[in-house]
N, C-alpha and C positions, 0 to 999 in steps of 0.2 A: 374410420372414415364411414359416414352415413351413406347408405344406398337407398335409392327410391323404392327398391322392391322389399326393404326390410319391414317386417311386421312391427307394429306400434304397441308399446305398452305405456301405462301411466303408473308413476311412482308418487305416492303421497308422503310428504315430509313435513311434520308439524313439531318435531321434537329435536333438540340439539344432539342428543345421543343417537338418534336415528341417522343424523347426518354422518357421524362417525362410523356407524355400523354399515351403511350402504355406500357412502361416497369415499371417505377416507380409507376404508378397509380394502377397496379395490372390487367390491361386489358390482358397482355401477359400471366399472370398466369391463368386467366380464359379461355382464348383460349387454353392454353396448356393442360387443362383437357380433351379436346376432339380432338385436332389436334396435328400433328407433325409440328413444326414451323422451317422454314428456314428463315434467315435474310439476306437481301442484302443491304449493306451500304458502303458508302465512308467515313463514320464518325466512326463507331465502329471497333475496332480491335478484334483479337481473344482474347486477354487478357481482354478486356472490356466485351466481351460476357461471357467469363468464369467467371469473377467477378459478373456480374449480375445473371448468372445461380446459383452461389453459394449463393449470398445474398438473392435473391427473390425466390429461390427454383425452378428455371425454367429449361428448357432443350432445349434452342435455339441452333441452329446450324448456324454459319456464313458461307455463300457461298463465294467462291473465285471469282465468276463472277464479273468483275468490273462494277461499275455504269458508264453508257456512259457520255461522255462529250457533251457540247452544243457549237456550233459554234458562233463566233461573230455576224454573219448575223442572225442566229436564235434568239439570245438575242435581237438584234435591232428590228427585226420583232415582237417579243413578246412585246417589249415596245410600238411599234406602235399599236398593237392590244389592249393593255390595255388603251392607251390614247383614242382610238376609242370607246371602251367599256364604259369608263366613259362618254364620249361625248354623245353617243347614249342614255344612260340611265339617264343622268343628275345626276351623282353621285357627291356629295359634296367633297368627299375625293380626287377624281381625279381633280376636278376643282381647289381645293386649292393647290394641288401639281403642277398643271399647273401655278398657280399664283406665286409659288416659282420661276419659270423660268423667270419671268419678266412680266411687265405690258402690253406690246404690245402683247405677246404671249397669256396672259390671255384674253385681249380684244378680240382678234381674236377668241379665243375659245368660249367666252361668246356670242358675237354677232352672230356668226354662227349658234348658237343653236336655233336662231329665224327662221331659214330657214328649212321647213319641207323637201325641196328637198335635201339639204345638209345632213340632218339626214338620210333620206332614202339611199342616196349614201354611206354614212359612214358606215351604217349598212351592206350594200352589201359587202363593202370592208372588213369589220370586219369578216364577215361570211367567205369570201374567204380566208383570212389570217389563220383563225382557221382551216379550212378544209385543207389548204396546210401544216400547222404545223403538223397536225395529220398524214397526208400521209408522211411527211418528217421524222417524228420520228417513223414510223412503219418499224422496221428493222427485218423482219421475219427470214432471214437467220442467222443474227448474234445470235439470241436467241433460235435456235433450241435445242442446248444442255440444255438450262434452261427449255424449254418446255417438255423436255424428263423426268423431275422429276414428270410429271403428277400432278401438283399442282391442288388442288380443286378450289382454288382462289388466287388472288394476292391482298394484302392489301396495298394501297397507303396512307401513312401517312402525305405526303406533296403533295397533288394532283394538286397544282398550280406550281410545280417545272417541268420544261421541261425534266429534267433527269429522274424523275419517270414516267412522261408521256410516254417517249420513251419505257421504260420497259413494261408499262401496255399495250400500243398499240401493241407492238410486240407480247406479249403473248396472247392478246385478239383474234388475227386472228387464233391462235392455239386452240381456244375454251376455254381459261381460263378466267373466269369473273373477273371483277374489282370491289373492294370494296374501296371507298374513305372515309377517316376520316378527317373532317375539324377541325383543331386544335385550331382555335381562332375565336373570334366573328367578326373580321374585315376582315377576308379572302375574303369573297365574294364581298365586296365593295371596297377593295383596292388592290388586287392581280390580277385583271384581270380575264381571263377566264381560265378554266381547258381545256388544250388541249388533252383531252382524254374523252372517252365516258364511264362514270362509270356505273355500273349496280345496285349498292347500295350506298347510301350516307348517312353517320352518321353525325348529326349536334347537336349543343348545345340545341337549343330552337326553338319554333314555328316561330320566326321572321326569323331565318336563313332558315328554311324550305321554307318559303314564298319567300325569296330572291332567292334561287335555282330555284324555279318554275318560277318566274319572269324572270330571266336572260337566262334560258336555254329552255324555251318553244319554242323560235323561231327556235331552232335546231331539234325540234320534236324527242328528244331522252331523255325524262325525266325518270330518274332512280327511283327505289324504294327509299324512303327516310324515315329515322327513326330518332326521336328526343330521344336522349340518355343522355343529360346532359353533364357534364365535368368529365371525369374519374379521372383526377388528383385532383379534388375538394373532392373526397370521403374522403380524409384524414381529412378534417376539421370537420367531424362528430365524430372523435375519440378524446380520450384524448391525449395531446401532449406528445411525448416521454420525458423521463427523460434525461435531457441535463446536468447532474451534472458535467460532465467533460469539459463543456463549449465550444463545437465546434461551437456554433452558434454565438459567438462573443459578448455574453452578460455576463459581468462579474458578479460575485456574488453580488446580490442587496438585500437590505432589503425591508421590506413591504412599506416603504415610498418613494422608488425610483420610478419616473415616466419616462417612456422610450418613446422617440419620434423616431419612425422607419422611415427612409428616404430611400426608394429603388430608386436608380438612374434609369434614362431611357436610352434608346438606344442613344449612342453618335451621330449616323448619323441623328437623328431627333432633338436632343437637345445637342449641342456641349459643352456647358459650364453650368454646374449645381452647380458650387461652391458658387454662390450667394445665393442659397437656404440654403446651409449649414452654410454660414456666417450669414444669418438672423436667423437661428435656434440657433446659438451659441450666438447671441446678445440677443436673448430671454432668453436663459438659463443662462446668465451672472449673473443675480441677483437671480437665482433659483438653488441653489447648489444641490437640490434633483432631478434635471432633468439630464437624460443621453440621448445623441443622438447617435443612431446606424445608420450608413450609410451602406446599403446593395448595393454593386455594381451590376449593370446589368452585365450579362455574357460578353457583348461586351465593357464594361467599363474598363478602366485601373486604378486600385487602386492607382498607382503611382501619378495620377492626384491629389491625396488628401494627398500626403506626408507632405506637409507644415502644415497640421492640427495635425501632429503626436504628438506634445507637449501638445496638449489640453487634460486636464484630463477627461472631461466629454463627450468625443467623441470617438467612436470606429468605425473603418472601416472594413467591412467584405466583402470578395470576395467569392461569391457562387461557381463560376468556371469561367474559361476564359483562356487567353493566358498563364497565370502564373500557372495554375492549371490543364490544359487539357481542350479540346473542348467538352468533354462528361460530363454531369451532374453527380456528385458523387451519389452513391446509397442512401445517407441520405439527399439528396437535399430538398425533400418535407418535411421530418421530421423537418429539421432545419428551413425552412420557416414557417412551422406551429408553431414551438416554438417561433420564433421571433414575429410573429403576435399575439400569445396568451400572450406573456410577455409584449408587448408594451402597452402603454396607448393610443396612437394615431399613425396613419400612415400618413405621408405627401408624396404626389407623384405628378408626372406631367403627366396627361392624359394616364395612362397606365391601363392594366388589374389588377393592384394591387388594384384598387378601389374595384373590385369584390372580390378579395381575402380577403381583410380586412373586407368587409361586410359580407362575408361567415363566417368569425370568429367573427362576430357581434362586430367589432371594428370600431370607427369612423375614417373617412379617409378625410383629408383635400387635396383639389386639387389645385395646384399652376397654376394661370393663369396670372402671371405677369413676366416681364423680368428683367434681371440685371440692365438695364437702362431704364428710362421712355421714351415714345415717340417712341418706335420701331414700324416700319411699320408693319401692320397686316400680310403681307406675310412672315415675318420673326420672328413674335412673337408666343409665346407658346400659345397664345389665339386661334390660328387657329386649334390646335389640338382638341379642344373641339367642333369644327363644323365638325369634320369628321363624315361620314354617320353612323358609328356604334355607335358613342357617342350621336347622336341627340335624340334617344329614351330615353337615360338616363337622359335627362336635367330635367325633372319634379322632379326627386328625387335627382339629382346631384346638382341642382342649389344652394342649401343653404350650400354646402360643397366646393364651389368654392370660392377662394379668389383672388382679383384682385390687391392687393398691400400688402406691408409689415404690414401695420397697421391692415388691415383686418385679416392677418395671425395671428398676436399677439392676436387680439381679439378673434378669434376662438380658439386658443390654450388656452387662459385664461378660455374660456367657457368649454372646454373639460377637462382641467387638474384640474379645479376648481370643477368638479363634477357636473356641471349644465347642462350636456348633456346626454340625454338618447339615447341609441343606438339600443334598441330592435326593432325598426322599420325598420332599415337599412337592416338587414339581410333578412327580409320579403320582403321588397321592390325590391331587386335585383333578388329574386327567378325567376321572369319572364324572366330574362336574362340568369341565370345559369341553370334553370330548375332543380335545385338541391333540392329535397324535402327529400331525404334519401341518405344514403351512398352506393348507388347501381349502379352508372353510369358505372363502369367497368364491373360489372355483367350484366347490361342491355345491353350494347354495344356487349359483347360476346354472349348474348341471341339472339339478333337481327341477328347477323352474322350466328349463328347456324341455326336459324329458316329459314333464307333466303336460306342458302345453302342446307337445308333439311337434 
């Protein structure tokens, strides 16, 4: 229940995954015990906020103040800044993304890294661009009415987004501090720089804390940093919800049914994933007790899989997206938890689902081969496993990666045949999730309260 004497905080939500990490996870509920919460969003509607308030027993208020737009020039400059950032710090993720642009561009990128002079010059240009973008997105006059709310703090849930940076920077000069929540393990090494100066940063694990210190030390503005784990992973410590009405896309199964869960990846990274489904169907062809559940990525179009509609042992499930709305439904995490708990094995392509499956102590096979053999590395799914955030996982990840269909079938035989022990996987990934108890949402809120005093 909101009290008139509660201090007021502003939460920025411009990303569907930030909705999961702040609202669905329970973090907003924990903050609501101590603060009056206003939300500024170009994603959520009044109806969405009302629905979440009712479902999660919250008392959020959606502000009518619009989220600022970003000019084409600012987007272009942001892209240059990200390129220079990857160049100066020698980040594998950025190098691989440059490789995708062509061999000549990649050659120039790589060869120039041998010149200390060029690195120092690029660093100076990067610092200049960041400072310019911060000044450019500081709109003090525009947000005077917003500052009049006397917010105790502004919480940025997508701090690599220039739109949120503009709000944060504009309020900061009015004396309102900025709390940044990093919502994914790849953000520091793939999203470039935060063009804002956070006062408090919440991260998943110690590795991310070190990344922040490494990348932002040159600016002399190191914020307080707290390691809080992953709020949305708290649900994996609970018993899965009763899904007897089957909203999770898993039909009634008997004890002998073995489910292969295949969550598709983002289409912009991996445009065609049908070949994985086709291989799974071929594997299941002589195994009538195997069911394949395809869980569509939010940016995936389930119509791409319409031609599989007549296959009896395959189900396609759309979590949310163009056909269901851009905002994750209130039961998103419950359904994902149910699907992971129900499946026998998860098959994925270089996504965070490896960590989700491990947190549920489920074996997870990672696909590292393409629809056709001989694909150049720059266009192959193999490159995704060399991204900077994936590299620390290699020691425990290696035995779960398959490089052709034969290896996939062999690993499925091992797991579905009961010859695979999963108890070590959940323990092994805890250094990445920092999830030793179901308290990340509580811990995040506690860190924010302690820091705000």
